[in-house]
Structure formats: structure tokens, C-alpha cells
N, CA, C and O atoms as a printed pandas DataFrame, in Angstrom:
     atom_number atom_name residue_name chain_id  residue_number  x_coord  y_coord  z_coord
0              1         N          MET        A               1  -70.530  -41.598   72.185
1              2        CA          MET        A               1  -71.044  -41.899   70.722
2              3         C          MET        A               1  -70.042  -41.410   69.800
3              4         O          MET        A               1  -69.443  -40.348   69.968
4              5         N          SER        A               2  -69.843  -42.304   68.690
5              6        CA          SER        A               2  -68.997  -41.916   67.684
6              7         C          SER        A               2  -69.561  -40.832   66.695
7              8         O          SER        A               2  -70.769  -40.595   66.703
8              9         N          TYR        A               3  -68.735  -40.189   65.871
9             10        CA          TYR        A               3  -69.493  -39.187   64.849
10            11         C          TYR        A               3  -70.472  -39.986   64.065
11            12         O          TYR        A               3  -71.546  -39.460   63.773
12            13         N          GLN        A               4  -70.166  -41.414   63.631
13            14        CA          GLN        A               4  -71.037  -42.090   62.711
14            15         C          GLN        A               4  -72.440  -42.234   63.441
15            16         O          GLN        A               4  -73.502  -42.112   62.830
16            17         N          LYS        A               5  -72.362  -42.487   64.711
17            18        CA          LYS        A               5  -73.583  -42.685   65.411
18            19         C          LYS        A               5  -74.313  -41.465   65.689
19            20         O          LYS        A               5  -75.531  -41.438   65.866
20            21         N          ALA        A               6  -73.431  -40.299   65.728
21            22        CA          ALA        A               6  -74.141  -38.883   65.912
22            23         C          ALA        A               6  -75.008  -38.664   64.518
23            24         O          ALA        A               6  -76.159  -38.234   64.595
24            25         N          LEU        A               7  -74.481  -38.939   63.402
25            26        CA          LEU        A               7  -75.187  -38.885   62.121
26            27         C          LEU        A               7  -76.485  -39.554   62.210
27            28         O          LEU        A               7  -77.527  -38.983   61.890
28            29         N          GLU        A               8  -76.429  -40.865   62.679
29            30        CA          GLU        A               8  -77.534  -41.759   62.838
30            31         C          GLU        A               8  -78.637  -41.238   63.623
31            32         O          GLU        A               8  -79.823  -41.305   63.301
32            33         N          ALA        A               9  -78.089  -40.630   64.846
33            34        CA          ALA        A               9  -79.043  -40.079   65.741
34            35         C          ALA        A               9  -79.711  -38.841   65.239
35            36         O          ALA        A               9  -80.890  -38.586   65.483
36            37         N          TYR        A              10  -78.945  -38.102   64.552
37            38        CA          TYR        A              10  -79.376  -36.721   63.763
38            39         C          TYR        A              10  -80.518  -37.150   62.777
39            40         O          TYR        A              10  -81.544  -36.472   62.726
40            41         N          ILE        A              11  -80.372  -38.173   62.058
41            42        CA          ILE        A              11  -81.379  -38.573   61.122
42            43         C          ILE        A              11  -82.628  -39.098   61.829
43            44         O          ILE        A              11  -83.748  -38.742   61.465
44            45         N          ALA        A              12  -82.437  -39.918   62.811
45            46        CA          ALA        A              12  -83.492  -40.402   63.632
46            47         C          ALA        A              12  -84.353  -39.239   64.208
47            48         O          ALA        A              12  -85.576  -39.235   64.062
48            49         N          ALA        A              13  -83.660  -38.214   64.892
49            50        CA          ALA        A              13  -84.274  -37.107   65.364
50            51         C          ALA        A              13  -85.175  -36.332   64.510
51            52         O          ALA        A              13  -86.294  -35.924   64.823
52            53         N          THR        A              14  -84.496  -36.154   63.265
53            54        CA          THR        A              14  -85.099  -35.373   62.287
54            55         C          THR        A              14  -86.447  -36.087   61.973
55            56         O          THR        A              14  -87.435  -35.371   61.814
56            57         N          ASN        A              15  -86.557  -37.289   61.883
57            58        CA          ASN        A              15  -87.769  -38.118   61.458
58            59         C          ASN        A              15  -88.732  -38.136   62.624
59            60         O          ASN        A              15  -89.857  -38.595   62.424
60            61         N          THR        A              16  -88.417  -37.696   63.787
61            62        CA          THR        A              16  -89.542  -37.474   64.885
62            63         C          THR        A              16  -90.332  -36.193   64.629
63            64         O          THR        A              16  -91.369  -36.047   65.276
64            65         N          HIS        A              17  -89.985  -35.297   63.807
65            66        CA          HIS        A              17  -90.704  -34.148   63.456
66            67         C          HIS        A              17  -90.783  -33.236   64.792
67            68         O          HIS        A              17  -91.700  -32.418   64.863
68            69         N          ASP        A              18  -89.942  -33.337   65.751
69            70        CA          ASP        A              18  -89.958  -32.638   66.933
70            71         C          ASP        A              18  -88.506  -31.879   67.064
71            72         O          ASP        A              18  -87.467  -32.470   67.360
72            73         N          PHE        A              19  -88.592  -30.672   66.832
73            74        CA          PHE        A              19  -87.247  -29.900   66.725
74            75         C          PHE        A              19  -86.426  -30.035   68.182
75            76         O          PHE        A              19  -85.195  -30.023   68.200
76            77         N          ASP        A              20  -87.154  -30.151   69.285
77            78        CA          ASP        A              20  -86.391  -30.286   70.386
78            79         C          ASP        A              20  -85.469  -31.558   70.435
79            80         O          ASP        A              20  -84.455  -31.551   71.132
80            81         N          ASN        A              21  -85.828  -32.635   69.696
81            82        CA          ASN        A              21  -85.026  -33.871   69.628
82            83         C          ASN        A              21  -83.885  -33.504   68.707
83            84         O          ASN        A              21  -82.793  -34.038   68.900
84            85         N          VAL        A              22  -84.043  -32.650   67.737
85            86        CA          VAL        A              22  -82.959  -32.427   66.790
86            87         C          VAL        A              22  -82.058  -31.288   67.464
87            88         O          VAL        A              22  -80.852  -31.321   67.217
88            89         N          ALA        A              23  -82.523  -30.355   68.238
89            90        CA          ALA        A              23  -81.770  -29.369   68.807
90            91         C          ALA        A              23  -80.654  -29.973   69.895
91            92         O          ALA        A              23  -79.563  -29.425   70.057
92            93         N          ARG        A              24  -80.993  -30.955   70.490
93            94        CA          ARG        A              24  -80.044  -31.740   71.331
94            95         C          ARG        A              24  -78.896  -32.188   70.780
95            96         O          ARG        A              24  -77.913  -32.385   71.493
96            97         N          LEU        A              25  -78.872  -32.404   69.450
97            98        CA          LEU        A              25  -77.848  -32.815   68.650
98            99         C          LEU        A              25  -77.010  -31.734   67.875
99           100         O          LEU        A              25  -76.052  -32.049   67.168
100          101         N          LEU        A              26  -77.398  -30.541   68.038
101          102        CA          LEU        A              26  -76.654  -29.299   67.449
102          103         C          LEU        A              26  -75.819  -28.639   68.243
103          104         O          LEU        A              26  -76.059  -28.577   69.448
104          105         N          ASP        A              27  -74.760  -28.072   67.723
105          106        CA          ASP        A              27  -73.893  -27.332   68.378
106          107         C          ASP        A              27  -74.594  -25.979   68.408
107          108         O          ASP        A              27  -75.289  -25.591   67.469
108          109         N          GLY        A              28  -74.365  -25.199   69.640
109          110        CA          GLY        A              28  -75.072  -23.959   69.883
110          111         C          GLY        A              28  -74.887  -22.921   68.770
111          112         O          GLY        A              28  -75.710  -22.025   68.584
112          113         N          ALA        A              29  -73.750  -23.078   68.022
113          114        CA          ALA        A              29  -73.437  -22.078   66.983
114          115         C          ALA        A              29  -73.617  -22.685   65.578
115          116         O          ALA        A              29  -72.903  -22.270   64.666
116          117         N          ALA        A              30  -74.547  -23.660   65.354
117          118        CA          ALA        A              30  -74.708  -24.392   64.159
118          119         C          ALA        A              30  -75.116  -23.427   63.181
119          120         O          ALA        A              30  -75.754  -22.445   63.559
120          121         N          VAL        A              31  -74.828  -23.583   61.966
121          122        CA          VAL        A              31  -75.102  -22.860   60.627
122          123         C          VAL        A              31  -75.606  -23.873   59.626
123          124         O          VAL        A              31  -74.946  -24.870   59.336
124          125         N          TYR        A              32  -76.714  -23.618   59.135
125          126        CA          TYR        A              32  -77.348  -24.306   57.962
126          127         C          TYR        A              32  -77.374  -23.584   56.679
127          128         O          TYR        A              32  -77.674  -22.390   56.659
128          129         N          TRP        A              33  -77.064  -24.265   55.552
129          130        CA          TRP        A              33  -77.183  -23.646   54.323
130          131         C          TRP        A              33  -78.147  -24.597   53.517
131          132         O          TRP        A              33  -77.853  -25.748   53.195
132          133         N          PHE        A              34  -79.310  -23.980   53.240
133          134        CA          PHE        A              34  -80.322  -24.658   52.313
134          135         C          PHE        A              34  -80.139  -24.111   50.905
135          136         O          PHE        A              34  -79.324  -23.220   50.664
136          137         N          SER        A              35  -80.933  -24.679   49.963
137          138        CA          SER        A              35  -80.895  -24.205   48.694
138          139         C          SER        A              35  -81.537  -22.714   48.611
139          140         O          SER        A              35  -81.162  -21.896   47.770
140          141         N          ASP        A              36  -82.474  -22.470   49.505
141          142        CA          ASP        A              36  -83.158  -21.124   49.394
142          143         C          ASP        A              36  -82.866  -20.211   50.580
143          144         O          ASP        A              36  -83.395  -19.100   50.615
144          145         N          ARG        A              37  -82.052  -20.617   51.553
145          146        CA          ARG        A              37  -81.877  -19.752   52.695
146          147         C          ARG        A              37  -80.728  -20.362   53.598
147          148         O          ARG        A              37  -80.469  -21.565   53.616
148          149         N          SER        A              38  -80.068  -19.406   54.344
149          150        CA          SER        A              38  -79.123  -19.711   55.258
150          151         C          SER        A              38  -79.707  -19.460   56.741
151          152         O          SER        A              38  -80.382  -18.468   57.019
152          153         N          CYS        A              39  -79.415  -20.336   57.536
153          154        CA          CYS        A              39  -79.990  -20.030   58.960
154          155         C          CYS        A              39  -78.685  -20.035   59.862
155          156         O          CYS        A              39  -77.856  -20.919   59.644
156          157         N          HIS        A              40  -78.460  -19.136   60.825
157          158        CA          HIS        A              40  -77.429  -18.787   61.569
158          159         C          HIS        A              40  -77.666  -18.927   63.017
159          160         O          HIS        A              40  -76.711  -18.889   63.794
160          161         N          THR        A              41  -79.006  -19.103   63.476
161          162        CA          THR        A              41  -79.172  -19.231   64.888
162          163         C          THR        A              41  -80.210  -20.444   65.042
163          164         O          THR        A              41  -80.928  -20.813   64.113
164          165         N          LEU        A              42  -80.209  -20.998   66.261
165          166        CA          LEU        A              42  -81.111  -22.152   66.557
166          167         C          LEU        A              42  -82.585  -21.829   66.220
167          168         O          LEU        A              42  -83.299  -22.693   65.711
168          169         N          ASP        A              43  -83.033  -20.622   66.493
169          170        CA          ASP        A              43  -84.352  -20.159   66.259
170          171         C          ASP        A              43  -84.684  -20.086   64.766
171          172         O          ASP        A              43  -85.802  -20.457   64.408
172          173         N          GLU        A              44  -83.806  -19.640   63.873
173          174        CA          GLU        A              44  -83.848  -19.715   62.527
174          175         C          GLU        A              44  -83.906  -21.201   61.948
175          176         O          GLU        A              44  -84.652  -21.515   61.021
176          177         N          ILE        A              45  -83.158  -21.961   62.507
177          178        CA          ILE        A              45  -83.042  -23.289   62.062
178          179         C          ILE        A              45  -84.342  -24.146   62.521
179          180         O          ILE        A              45  -84.819  -25.009   61.785
180          181         N          ARG        A              46  -84.844  -23.853   63.726
181          182        CA          ARG        A              46  -86.163  -24.348   64.174
182          183         C          ARG        A              46  -87.175  -23.910   63.136
183          184         O          ARG        A              46  -87.753  -24.767   62.468
184          185         N          ALA        A              47  -87.416  -22.638   62.969
185          186        CA          ALA        A              47  -88.329  -22.196   62.022
186          187         C          ALA        A              47  -88.340  -22.972   60.682
187          188         O          ALA        A              47  -89.409  -23.386   60.233
188          189         N          TYR        A              48  -87.166  -23.176   60.037
189          190        CA          TYR        A              48  -87.065  -23.740   58.852
190          191         C          TYR        A              48  -87.495  -25.277   58.943
191          192         O          TYR        A              48  -88.170  -25.818   58.068
192          193         N          PHE        A              49  -87.081  -25.858   59.976
193          194        CA          PHE        A              49  -87.469  -27.256   60.064
194          195         C          PHE        A              49  -89.005  -27.453   60.231
195          196         O          PHE        A              49  -89.641  -28.295   59.596
196          197         N          GLU        A              50  -89.541  -26.594   61.147
197          198        CA          GLU        A              50  -90.910  -26.769   61.446
198          199         C          GLU        A              50  -91.809  -26.327   60.162
199          200         O          GLU        A              50  -92.911  -26.842   59.969
200          201         N          HIS        A              51  -91.305  -25.413   59.364
201          202        CA          HIS        A              51  -92.156  -25.051   58.305
202          203         C          HIS        A              51  -91.901  -26.249   57.200
203          204         O          HIS        A              51  -92.868  -26.573   56.512
204          205         N          ALA        A              52  -90.824  -26.824   57.030
205          206        CA          ALA        A              52  -90.700  -27.965   56.104
206          207         C          ALA        A              52  -91.553  -29.001   56.587
207          208         O          ALA        A              52  -92.257  -29.508   55.713
208          209         N          TRP        A              53  -91.686  -29.467   57.779
209          210        CA          TRP        A              53  -92.514  -30.533   58.351
210          211         C          TRP        A              53  -93.904  -30.179   58.166
211          212         O          TRP        A              53  -94.696  -31.112   58.032
212          213         N          HIS        A              54  -94.372  -28.897   58.134
213          214        CA          HIS        A              54  -95.667  -28.491   57.893
214          215         C          HIS        A              54  -96.086  -28.633   56.381
215          216         O          HIS        A              54  -97.203  -28.982   56.000
216          217         N          VAL        A              55  -94.894  -28.270   55.490
217          218        CA          VAL        A              55  -95.262  -28.385   54.033
218          219         C          VAL        A              55  -95.277  -29.855   53.556
219          220         O          VAL        A              55  -96.099  -30.217   52.714
220          221         N          ILE        A              56  -94.406  -30.672   54.071
221          222        CA          ILE        A              56  -94.341  -32.004   53.687
222          223         C          ILE        A              56  -94.728  -32.827   54.907
223          224         O          ILE        A              56  -93.952  -33.011   55.845
224          225         N          GLN        A              57  -96.002  -33.327   54.848
225          226        CA          GLN        A              57  -96.499  -34.078   55.992
226          227         C          GLN        A              57  -95.917  -35.437   55.908
227          228         O          GLN        A              57  -95.599  -35.962   54.841
228          229         N          ASP        A              58  -95.777  -36.041   57.191
229          230        CA          ASP        A              58  -95.235  -37.355   57.381
230          231         C          ASP        A              58  -93.992  -37.620   56.721
231          232         O          ASP        A              58  -93.786  -38.776   56.350
232          233         N          GLU        A              59  -93.133  -36.739   56.514
233          234        CA          GLU        A              59  -91.801  -36.753   55.892
234          235         C          GLU        A              59  -91.011  -37.746   56.489
235          236         O          GLU        A              59  -91.019  -37.919   57.708
236          237         N          VAL        A              60  -90.188  -38.551   55.554
237          238        CA          VAL        A              60  -89.251  -39.393   56.017
238          239         C          VAL        A              60  -88.042  -38.983   55.402
239          240         O          VAL        A              60  -88.080  -38.836   54.181
240          241         N          TYR        A              61  -86.903  -38.754   56.038
241          242        CA          TYR        A              61  -85.523  -38.273   55.702
242          243         C          TYR        A              61  -84.602  -39.370   55.771
243          244         O          TYR        A              61  -84.668  -40.102   56.759
244          245         N          ARG        A              62  -83.739  -39.602   54.861
245          246        CA          ARG        A              62  -82.649  -40.632   54.980
246          247         C          ARG        A              62  -81.351  -40.211   54.218
247          248         O          ARG        A              62  -81.344  -39.432   53.264
248          249         N          ALA        A              63  -80.387  -40.746   54.690
249          250        CA          ALA        A              63  -79.166  -40.423   54.154
250          251         C          ALA        A              63  -78.537  -41.736   53.492
251          252         O          ALA        A              63  -78.478  -42.769   54.160
252          253         N          GLU        A              64  -78.099  -41.695   52.262
253          254        CA          GLU        A              64  -77.510  -42.846   51.512
254          255         C          GLU        A              64  -76.011  -42.425   50.957
255          256         O          GLU        A              64  -75.676  -41.263   50.726
256          257         N          ASP        A              65  -75.247  -43.484   50.802
257          258        CA          ASP        A              65  -74.001  -43.273   50.246
258          259         C          ASP        A              65  -73.093  -42.260   51.104
259          260         O          ASP        A              65  -72.352  -41.427   50.582
260          261         N          VAL        A              66  -73.238  -42.428   52.395
261          262        CA          VAL        A              66  -72.330  -41.647   53.239
262          263         C          VAL        A              66  -71.012  -41.922   53.227
263          264         O          VAL        A              66  -70.613  -43.071   53.413
264          265         N          VAL        A              67  -70.138  -40.836   52.993
265          266        CA          VAL        A              67  -68.708  -40.991   52.970
266          267         C          VAL        A              67  -68.063  -39.927   53.904
267          268         O          VAL        A              67  -68.287  -38.718   53.847
268          269         N          TRP        A              68  -67.277  -40.523   54.723
269          270        CA          TRP        A              68  -66.607  -39.518   55.598
270          271         C          TRP        A              68  -65.274  -39.150   55.053
271          272         O          TRP        A              68  -64.324  -39.917   54.894
272          273         N          ILE        A              69  -65.328  -37.797   54.771
273          274        CA          ILE        A              69  -64.291  -37.365   54.063
274          275         C          ILE        A              69  -63.087  -36.749   54.793
275          276         O          ILE        A              69  -62.039  -36.529   54.186
276          277         N          ALA        A              70  -63.248  -36.459   56.158
277          278        CA          ALA        A              70  -62.244  -36.011   57.012
278          279         C          ALA        A              70  -62.788  -36.239   58.332
279          280         O          ALA        A              70  -63.989  -36.134   58.581
280          281         N          SER        A              71  -61.728  -36.612   59.346
281          282        CA          SER        A              71  -61.984  -36.781   60.776
282          283         C          SER        A              71  -60.764  -36.765   61.510
283          284         O          SER        A              71  -59.741  -37.307   61.092
284          285         N          ASP        A              72  -60.841  -36.182   62.546
285          286        CA          ASP        A              72  -59.815  -36.334   63.685
286          287         C          ASP        A              72  -60.449  -36.306   65.007
287          288         O          ASP        A              72  -61.662  -36.483   65.124
288          289         N          ALA        A              73  -59.698  -36.098   65.975
289          290        CA          ALA        A              73  -60.228  -36.193   67.434
290          291         C          ALA        A              73  -61.348  -35.131   67.627
291          292         O          ALA        A              73  -62.206  -35.360   68.480
292          293         N          ARG        A              74  -61.394  -34.127   66.986
293          294        CA          ARG        A              74  -62.409  -33.151   67.301
294          295         C          ARG        A              74  -63.471  -32.714   66.263
295          296         O          ARG        A              74  -64.413  -31.968   66.534
296          297         N          THR        A              75  -63.233  -33.237   65.088
297          298        CA          THR        A              75  -63.966  -32.827   63.926
298          299         C          THR        A              75  -64.186  -33.998   62.907
299          300         O          THR        A              75  -63.260  -34.741   62.580
300          301         N          ALA        A              76  -65.375  -34.115   62.457
301          302        CA          ALA        A              76  -65.705  -35.181   61.279
302          303         C          ALA        A              76  -66.604  -34.445   60.306
303          304         O          ALA        A              76  -67.459  -33.653   60.702
304          305         N          VAL        A              77  -66.394  -34.723   59.004
305          306        CA          VAL        A              77  -67.013  -34.137   57.913
306          307         C          VAL        A              77  -67.546  -35.293   56.987
307          308         O          VAL        A              77  -66.751  -36.147   56.594
308          309         N          CYS        A              78  -68.778  -35.335   56.655
309          310        CA          CYS        A              78  -69.348  -36.399   55.668
310          311         C          CYS        A              78  -70.067  -35.710   54.642
311          312         O          CYS        A              78  -70.461  -34.545   54.707
312          313         N          VAL        A              79  -70.223  -36.576   53.608
313          314        CA          VAL        A              79  -71.070  -35.990   52.380
314          315         C          VAL        A              79  -72.019  -37.151   52.096
315          316         O          VAL        A              79  -71.599  -38.295   52.265
316          317         N          TYR        A              80  -73.138  -36.962   51.721
317          318        CA          TYR        A              80  -74.169  -37.977   51.375
318          319         C          TYR        A              80  -75.137  -37.569   50.367
319          320         O          TYR        A              80  -75.135  -36.407   49.960
320          321         N          THR        A              81  -75.989  -38.460   49.921
321          322        CA          THR        A              81  -77.146  -38.150   49.163
322          323         C          THR        A              81  -78.236  -38.255   50.076
323          324         O          THR        A              81  -78.405  -39.283   50.732
324          325         N          TYR        A              82  -79.056  -37.174   50.174
325          326        CA          TYR        A              82  -80.232  -37.154   51.136
326          327         C          TYR        A              82  -81.519  -37.559   50.156
327          328         O          TYR        A              82  -81.589  -37.320   48.951
328          329         N          HIS        A              83  -82.438  -38.175   50.905
329          330        CA          HIS        A              83  -83.696  -38.458   50.203
330          331         C          HIS        A              83  -84.827  -38.101   51.217
331          332         O          HIS        A              83  -84.675  -38.117   52.438
332          333         N          PHE        A              84  -85.923  -37.793   50.598
333          334        CA          PHE        A              84  -87.098  -37.315   51.373
334          335         C          PHE        A              84  -88.304  -37.822   50.741
335          336         O          PHE        A              84  -88.346  -37.926   49.515
336          337         N          GLU        A              85  -89.261  -38.137   51.453
337          338        CA          GLU        A              85  -90.669  -38.422   50.908
338          339         C          GLU        A              85  -91.687  -38.121   51.924
339          340         O          GLU        A              85  -91.362  -38.236   53.106
340          341         N          GLY        A              86  -92.928  -37.734   51.602
341          342        CA          GLY        A              86  -94.032  -37.416   52.155
342          343         C          GLY        A              86  -95.059  -36.978   51.446
343          344         O          GLY        A              86  -95.202  -37.279   50.261
344          345         N          TYR        A              87  -95.941  -36.165   52.152
345          346        CA          TYR        A              87  -97.181  -35.654   51.222
346          347         C          TYR        A              87  -97.131  -34.104   51.322
347          348         O          TYR        A              87  -96.906  -33.457   52.344
348          349         N          HIS        A              88  -97.390  -33.610   50.034
349          350        CA          HIS        A              88  -97.585  -32.332   49.905
350          351         C          HIS        A              88  -98.910  -31.954   49.342
351          352         O          HIS        A              88  -99.188  -32.201   48.168
352          353         N          GLN        A              89  -99.765  -31.334   50.191
353          354        CA          GLN        A              89 -101.106  -31.051   49.815
354          355         C          GLN        A              89 -101.863  -32.443   49.605
355          356         O          GLN        A              89 -102.695  -32.506   48.701
356          357         N          GLU        A              90 -101.620  -33.505   50.365
357          358        CA          GLU        A              90 -102.300  -34.736   50.358
358          359         C          GLU        A              90 -101.830  -35.605   48.999
359          360         O          GLU        A              90 -102.477  -36.584   48.628
360          361         N          THR        A              91 -100.733  -35.174   48.359
361          362        CA          THR        A              91 -100.211  -35.841   47.293
362          363         C          THR        A              91  -98.779  -36.302   47.548
363          364         O          THR        A              91  -97.958  -35.472   47.937
364          365         N          PHE        A              92  -98.432  -37.562   47.355
365          366        CA          PHE        A              92  -97.213  -38.159   47.607
366          367         C          PHE        A              92  -96.109  -37.451   46.796
367          368         O          PHE        A              92  -96.222  -37.204   45.596
368          369         N          THR        A              93  -95.058  -37.152   47.529
369          370        CA          THR        A              93  -93.938  -36.523   46.757
370          371         C          THR        A              93  -92.580  -37.100   47.414
371          372         O          THR        A              93  -92.526  -37.666   48.505
372          373         N          SER        A              94  -91.577  -36.872   46.617
373          374        CA          SER        A              94  -90.269  -37.374   47.097
374          375         C          SER        A              94  -89.224  -36.533   46.439
375          376         O          SER        A              94  -89.544  -35.907   45.429
376          377         N          GLY        A              95  -88.009  -36.455   46.904
377          378        CA          GLY        A              95  -86.959  -35.796   46.168
378          379         C          GLY        A              95  -85.559  -36.216   46.870
379          380         O          GLY        A              95  -85.534  -36.969   47.844
380          381         N          SER        A              96  -84.527  -35.721   46.348
381          382        CA          SER        A              96  -83.216  -35.947   46.752
382          383         C          SER        A              96  -82.265  -34.822   46.440
383          384         O          SER        A              96  -82.563  -33.931   45.645
384          385         N          GLY        A              97  -81.005  -34.880   47.141
385          386        CA          GLY        A              97  -80.157  -34.008   46.935
386          387         C          GLY        A              97  -78.607  -34.334   47.365
387          388         O          GLY        A              97  -78.247  -35.508   47.444
388          389         N          ARG        A              98  -77.815  -33.391   47.604
389          390        CA          ARG        A              98  -76.568  -33.665   48.131
390          391         C          ARG        A              98  -76.493  -32.957   49.495
391          392         O          ARG        A              98  -77.108  -31.908   49.690
392          393         N          ALA        A              99  -75.766  -33.516   50.392
393          394        CA          ALA        A              99  -75.604  -32.901   51.739
394          395         C          ALA        A              99  -74.153  -33.035   52.241
395          396         O          ALA        A              99  -73.438  -34.005   51.993
396          397         N          THR        A             100  -73.804  -32.004   52.946
397          398        CA          THR        A             100  -72.485  -31.943   53.721
398          399         C          THR        A             100  -72.754  -31.759   55.153
399          400         O          THR        A             100  -73.497  -30.851   55.525
400          401         N          ASN        A             101  -72.210  -32.544   55.953
401          402        CA          ASN        A             101  -72.358  -32.311   57.452
402          403         C          ASN        A             101  -71.068  -32.214   58.166
403          404         O          ASN        A             101  -70.150  -33.000   57.931
404          405         N          VAL        A             102  -70.984  -31.253   59.042
405          406        CA          VAL        A             102  -69.786  -31.019   59.956
406          407         C          VAL        A             102  -70.038  -31.293   61.285
407          408         O          VAL        A             102  -70.874  -30.607   61.872
408          409         N          PHE        A             103  -69.390  -32.282   61.926
409          410        CA          PHE        A             103  -69.620  -32.614   63.385
410          411         C          PHE        A             103  -68.433  -32.105   64.106
411          412         O          PHE        A             103  -67.308  -32.103   63.606
412          413         N          VAL        A             104  -68.710  -31.670   65.302
413          414        CA          VAL        A             104  -67.536  -31.242   66.382
414          415         C          VAL        A             104  -67.848  -31.957   67.470
415          416         O          VAL        A             104  -68.997  -32.227   67.820
416          417         N          ARG        A             105  -66.612  -32.352   68.154
417          418        CA          ARG        A             105  -66.777  -33.064   69.512
418          419         C          ARG        A             105  -66.518  -32.130   70.545
419          420         O          ARG        A             105  -65.472  -31.486   70.628
420          421         N          HIS        A             106  -67.535  -32.051   71.385
421          422        CA          HIS        A             106  -67.437  -31.268   72.610
422          423         C          HIS        A             106  -66.561  -31.805   73.786
423          424         O          HIS        A             106  -66.254  -32.997   73.794
424          425         N          ALA        A             107  -66.188  -31.044   74.686
425          426        CA          ALA        A             107  -65.493  -31.386   75.842
426          427         C          ALA        A             107  -65.848  -32.717   76.536
427          428         O          ALA        A             107  -65.033  -33.512   77.004
428          429         N          ASP        A             108  -67.293  -32.846   76.530
429          430        CA          ASP        A             108  -67.965  -34.091   77.110
430          431         C          ASP        A             108  -67.808  -35.254   76.337
431          432         O          ASP        A             108  -68.291  -36.323   76.712
432          433         N          SER        A             109  -67.094  -35.125   75.153
433          434        CA          SER        A             109  -67.163  -36.261   74.233
434          435         C          SER        A             109  -68.327  -36.545   73.434
435          436         O          SER        A             109  -68.453  -37.621   72.849
436          437         N          ILE        A             110  -69.249  -35.553   73.382
437          438        CA          ILE        A             110  -70.571  -35.678   72.651
438          439         C          ILE        A             110  -70.214  -35.012   71.340
439          440         O          ILE        A             110  -69.604  -33.943   71.347
440          441         N          TRP        A             111  -70.573  -35.609   70.210
441          442        CA          TRP        A             111  -70.447  -35.194   68.894
442          443         C          TRP        A             111  -71.759  -34.368   68.454
443          444         O          TRP        A             111  -72.847  -34.927   68.587
444          445         N          LYS        A             112  -71.707  -33.201   67.992
445          446        CA          LYS        A             112  -72.849  -32.290   67.740
446          447         C          LYS        A             112  -72.544  -31.822   66.318
447          448         O          LYS        A             112  -71.397  -31.689   65.890
448          449         N          LEU        A             113  -73.701  -31.572   65.592
449          450        CA          LEU        A             113  -73.662  -30.916   64.343
450          451         C          LEU        A             113  -73.461  -29.534   64.418
451          452         O          LEU        A             113  -74.208  -28.779   65.041
452          453         N          LYS        A             114  -72.263  -29.118   63.668
453          454        CA          LYS        A             114  -72.105  -27.684   63.656
454          455         C          LYS        A             114  -72.486  -27.080   62.305
455          456         O          LYS        A             114  -72.740  -25.876   62.288
456          457         N          HIS        A             115  -72.553  -27.775   61.182
457          458        CA          HIS        A             115  -72.874  -27.162   59.844
458          459         C          HIS        A             115  -73.543  -28.379   59.076
459          460         O          HIS        A             115  -73.151  -29.543   59.148
460          461         N          GLU        A             116  -74.687  -27.888   58.280
461          462        CA          GLU        A             116  -75.183  -28.705   57.356
462          463         C          GLU        A             116  -75.414  -27.782   56.116
463          464         O          GLU        A             116  -75.847  -26.632   56.183
464          465         N          HIS        A             117  -75.049  -28.475   54.927
465          466        CA          HIS        A             117  -75.217  -27.711   53.700
466          467         C          HIS        A             117  -76.069  -28.647   52.670
467          468         O          HIS        A             117  -75.489  -29.588   52.128
468          469         N          LEU        A             118  -77.311  -28.414   52.428
469          470        CA          LEU        A             118  -78.170  -29.159   51.495
470          471         C          LEU        A             118  -78.254  -28.398   50.153
471          472         O          LEU        A             118  -78.425  -27.180   50.084
472          473         N          SER        A             119  -78.129  -29.156   49.182
473          474        CA          SER        A             119  -78.468  -28.647   47.750
474          475         C          SER        A             119  -79.067  -29.721   46.896
475          476         O          SER        A             119  -78.809  -30.912   47.070
476          477         N          SER        A             120  -79.884  -29.264   45.956
477          478        CA          SER        A             120  -80.497  -30.120   45.070
478          479         C          SER        A             120  -79.536  -30.708   43.933
479          480         O          SER        A             120  -78.536  -30.073   43.596
480          481         N          ILE        A             121  -79.831  -31.814   43.407
481          482        CA          ILE        A             121  -79.049  -32.427   42.250
482          483         C          ILE        A             121  -79.577  -31.881   40.961
483          484         O          ILE        A             121  -80.763  -32.058   40.682
484          485         N          ARG        A             122  -78.846  -31.285   40.224
485          486        CA          ARG        A             122  -79.375  -30.839   38.955
486          487         C          ARG        A             122  -78.794  -31.554   37.722
487          488         O          ARG        A             122  -79.178  -31.247   36.593
């Protein structure tokens, strides 16, 4: 799988709302930076995702304007605009922001997400 396909798989896994699907695509030492919190363990990342899925019901997450800003045989970095939509307290809501993702290639040639940084657009 290419790093581009790894991003596509990650977005698809996120939209299943099942963290086990997401976890399969994460490096064991993944670090996430959200606007309101940093997560440094898979348990912290799981808790953040599951809370977000609880707050925004039926969320659909997508990436647009993806630009791969660096890549080599072991590392690939992209930036994109993220969009989400779903229901908060039964009212439709949506939003967007900026994302940076860092993928690393493991010895088995599998690309996994090592870092994600999400921030709002102000």
C-alpha cells in the first residue's frame, strides 16, 4: 500500500466509528495534537476518538486539497483541509480545519500514521 492509499484507508477507517479499525493503521507510538488536547498513547487517542464520535453522531470526516509536502522511502508528510459533518444534540453541524499527517513505513512495507495535528481555521 502506498502512503497515499494509507491516508485514504485512514479516512475510511475513521468513518467506520470503530477505533479498532483506526488503530490498525496507527504506529504504536503515534502522537496526536488536537486544538484542545495532545494524546501520546493509543489509549488516549482511542478515548478522544470515541468521545468525538459520541458528541458528533453519524460524523462523516473527509480530507480535501491534500498536498504531500515531503516523502522518501520511509516517511511521508501531507497537509490538507479536513471537513466534518454530523449531528450534535440532534442538530446538523459541520466544520473544517487544517491537518498535518506524518506516515512512517514499517519493515513489512506497511505505512502507518505516526502523527496527526488538527487545528481550526481562524
